[in-house]
N, C-alpha and C positions, 0 to 999 in steps of 0.2 A: 556655565549662563547663568546669568543673572532672573531671579529669579520672577518680581513684577512685568518684566522686560517679555519673561516667557508668557506670566498670567494675561499683560496686555494684549500681545499679540492672539492668543486662543481667544479671545472676547471677541477682539478683532473680524479676525476671520469666522468664529460663528457666526457673528448676528449680520456679515457677508453674504455668510448661506442660509439667513431665517433659519436658525435651529436654535430653540430653548435649551439650557442650559439640562434639560431632564434629558431630551430628545438625543441631548452628544454623549451623554452618561449612559443611556439606553443603548446606543451602539458599541459604546466600549464596556459593557456590563462592569460596572461601576455605580456610585450611588452620585444624584446629581449633588450633596456638599462636598462632595471631591473636587466637581467639576468648580464650583465655588471658592472655592479655597486657593485652586491653580488661579483663576481670575484676579483673586487678590493678593495676589502673592504671598501668601501664608504658606504653602507647599512650592513640589512644582513633579510632575511627570517624569515615571526613569523613560530610560529613552527608547526603550521598545515601543511602552505607549505613546511618546511621542511623533513617533512612524506611524500609527495606528490611526491618531488622531490630524499627521499631515494629509493620509490620505481619506480620510473622513471630509476633512473641511478643503479637498483640490489644491493644497499648499505643497511647498517639496522644504525638506527639513532643515532646508539654508534658511529660510522665513521663519525659524525659531533662534539662528546661531546670527544674524547679524541685525543689518539697517533697511534691508531687504522686505519691501512692502509687499509684493504680491507675483513668485515667481514662475515660472514655466508650471503647468500643469502637469499631473500624473500622467500617466499612460493609463490607455482603457483598451479591453477585448473587446472583438467587435461585436460581445455581448452586453458593456456597457458595467462591467466588471472592474474595478479602480484596481492595479496591481502594485506596491509595491517595485521600484526599480533595481532591477536583479543586479547591476552594479557599485550598489551603492554599500558601500563595506558597514553602516552604522545599522544598517537593517541587517545583516549575516543573519541573527539568530531570532530573528522574528518569529511567531506562529499565526497560524491562520485556524486556530482555533474556533466553531462555532461560528464559522464565515460561510456565505453565501458566494461561492464559488463556481459555482452550475456554467458548465461549457466555457470555462477558463483559456485563457492559452498559457500554458506554460513550459513550451515544448524549448529545447536547449537551455531551459535554464539550469544554472547552479547552486542548489541551495539544499544543502547540508543539514541534516538534524533539526529536519523543522516539524512541529506539531498540528496535522492537524485531526484533531481530535470535534469530534460532533459538528461535522464540514458538509456544507453539502458542494459534491465534486464530480455529478453526472453528468458524462459528456467533455469533461475534462481532456485538453490532449497538455500529457507528458512527455510526447515521444522524444527521443534523445536527451531529456532531463539527467545531470546527476543530483540524485534526492538522497544520498548515502549518508544511511542514522537515521533514516526520518521513521516517521511515526502516524501510522493511519488507524485512528480508534473512532469506531461506532461512527461512521461515515457513509455518505451515501455516493459512490464511485462508481453504480452501473455504465456501464457503456464508456468507462474511461479509459484514453488511450494512453499504455506502457509504452510503444511501441521502440528498442534501444533504449529504452531508459536505465539506468542503472541505480538498482535496489540494493544495492552490498549494505546487508547491515539491517535493512529495514522493519519495519513490527505492522502487519496490517492485519488487526483484530475485528472481529465482530463488524466487519465492513462490508458493505454491497458493493460486491464486482460483478455483477450479473451482465453479462453479455461486454465484459470490458476486455478488451486484446494486447496479449504479449508476444510480439514477435521480437525474436533474437535480444530479448531481456535481457541486462544483467543479475543473475540471481545467484549471489554467493551470500549464505549466511542470514537468507531473507526467510522472515515469521508467517504465517498465515493460520492462523488461528481464529476457528468456527467465525467464516466469514464464507458468503454467497458466494460464489463463485458459479453458478448456473450459468452456461452460456457464456462462460469467460476461454478465451482461448490461446494455447500456449502455444508458438510456432515456432521450431530452429531454436528453442534453450536452452542452454546448459545450466542445471540445476545441480549445483556443490551447497551442498553440506547445508539444504534447505528442511524448511520444519514445513509440514502440509498436511499440521494434527490438526484429530479434533471438528473437522471438516467433510462435509460433502460436497464429493465431485461427481458422482452420481452422472452429469451433464454438463462436466468439464469437457474442453477439445486437449489434448494433447497429440501432438503433430513431429515427429522427427527431432525431439528432444531426448538428450542423455540427461539419467539420471546419477547423480554421486554424492554416495555419502545423507541421501535424502530420508528424512525420516516420516512415514504416515501411519505412526500412531494410533488408532482409535477414528480414525477418517472411515469414510464411504465412499467406498469404492465401486460398488454392484454397478457391474452391465459397460465398465469401462473397456472403451476400444484402447491398446496399449501397443498395439500390432507393427513390429519393427523398430522397436525404441530400443535405448540401452541403460539397462542397469546396472548400477555395480556398486554395493555396498550399502545397500536399500533395507528398512527396515519397514517390514508390513505387519507392524507387532499387533496385535485385539484390533486389525483390521475386518470391515468389510468385502469379500470379494467375491460374493456369489455373481456368477458368470462372466469373469473378466476375461479377456483376450491379452492372449501375449504370443500371438503368433509372431512368426518371424524373430522374435526380439532375443535380445543377448543377458543373459541373469549371471551376474556373480556375486556371489558373496553376499547374497541376498537371508532374508530373516523372514519365516512367518510364525509368529509365535501366540498362540490360541490367547483367547477372552481371560478363560479361566483354566479348565483342564479339557483334553482333549477328549470332548461330547461328540455324541453321533453326530451333531448339531455341523459341528464345527468341521468332519469329515464329509460331511453331503454339501458345506460351501467350497471346500477346496477341491470335492472333485469335479464341479461346474465348469474349475479355470482350463478353460486351454492354454497349451503348453506348446499346439501344432509349430513345427519347424523350428521352435526355441533352442539358445544355445547355453546351456545352464551349466555352472561349475560342478566338479562331480562330488564334492561335500555338498554342493545345494540338492545336488539332484537324487543322492542318497537319500538328504532330509526327505524331500519330497515324494519319492517313489513309499519310502517308509510310512507316509501317510493315506497310503492306499492313491496318489495320485495320479491318472495315466500321464505317464511320459513315454507312450509307441513311436509318437514321431516327433520328439524331441531327442536333440543330442548331448551328451555328457563330453566338455571338454577340460 
């Protein structure tokens, strides 16, 4: 793409939108001087930045590639948030860091390895979306919908997920860390090699889930109801478990390692855990029994 042509088209579209160079620069998180250099043909934005410029100025990417003056407008959500066309391969690696996308419609999109850093995503709809390898960091995603979404190899850290919905969501090697999951609901989910470390889960809802290879290390599960669910190869190391209920659950090859030494406080905490009707493999059963846990209504299998 010819540098001066790109610059003139940026200037033309910017003026049609009644934006100053400073206003456009603020939306791109760059300096006004950088916009001036583009418009004078002294430099050219990279393809990712061009994608963001196209969204801000209501033009199609093809506007910068040829002689088109004003192509069709980009799609908008019902909340007025503009989203890149998910079918455009040139936007494959576009990130959404620092974006206001509250209530946006991402349902069914294919968006691998995207970055949502510091983004407003409250109420956003990611249902059925393939977000494999994407990262959510320091985002506000309260009440967001991730039902049937593919979150394989995704990272969600320091993110507000209170009230979020995860119904039949694909969670494979997904990492949750120091995130707010109060009122979040996981239903019919297969947790496979998932990390739920250093997370407050006391008000999280788990229904009809299967946990395989999950790491709950240093998380707080106090008072959590996990009745009737299955746990295989799960680590509850250094985890707060006061009052947790595993009624009717299946627990195979599980680990309960104390924070430090085996203190009276840790013994008392484990003794508040309910295993009534649970089926526990013989080695885990023996380990829990040796810690003084009441397994009189549990079965060793």
